[in-house]
C-alpha positions, -999 to +999 in steps of 0.1 A: +618-440+396+636-450+364+657-427+343+635-433+313+604-421+332+618-385+332+625-383+294+597-367+274+582-388+246+586-372+212+552-370+194+547-391+162+542-361+139+575-346+150+592-380+144+577-382+109+590-347+100+624-354+114+627-387+094+615-372+062+638-342+067+668-365+073+661-385+042+656-353+021+689-338+033+709-370+028+695-375-007+701-338-016+737-342-004+742-373-026+726-355-055+750-325-051+780-349-049+769-365-082+763-331-096+797-318-086+814-348-103+792-348-134+784-311-139+813-304-163+807-335-185+785-333-215+748-339-215+748-353-179+760-319-166+732-301-183+706-326-173+716-326-136+717-288-135+683-285-150+668-311-126+683-292-097+669-259-110+634-273-115+632-290-081+647-260-064+623-235-080+594-258-072+605-259-036+609-221-035+574-217-047+560-240-020+540-225+008+558-245+034+587-225+050+606-257+057+609-264+019+624-230+011+659-236+025+666-268+005+649-252-025+673-222-024+703-246-021+691-267-051+684-236-072+719-222-065+734-256-072+716-257-106+731-223-114+765-234-103+762-266-123+755-245-154+785-224-147+807-255-145+792-270-176+796-239-198+831-233-184+829-197-173+867-191-167+869-175-132+837-190-118+842-226-128+866-235-099+846-215-075+814-233-086+830-267-081+842-258-046+808-244-036+790-275-049+813-298-030+809-277+002+771-276-002+771-314-007+791-319+025+768-295+044+737-312+033+751-346+042+762-333+076+727-318+082+711-351+071+732-371+095+724-346+124+687-348+116+689-386+114+705-387+149+678-365+163+652-388+147+668-419+162+670-403+196+633-393+194+625-428+183+644-442+213+624-420+236+592-438+225+602-471+240 
């Protein structure tokens, strides 16, 4: 009996969800990094913040529970981006720090979900 015979095979629908989730988390992390850099600069800061707010609120209104966590993160990021753009004295440095930490958290979660996806994909061989 081979070692591979004892590993359970991950179902296709689970793999699809893991792959899409990994891509969504990674792209959200990249978006938050761009937003953290560009949020305090002119029209770009307002545009990125509004995009984050619209996408975040749309995800919060979704019926799927899985969409609500990233939706909350994007909504908060949009509000923080607006705080950075309009230079609220005490909150501006806090907003920049939280945006950076949120971006790193989303990137880390995306990498972790990507690893789980690849391990599940390997189990199907």
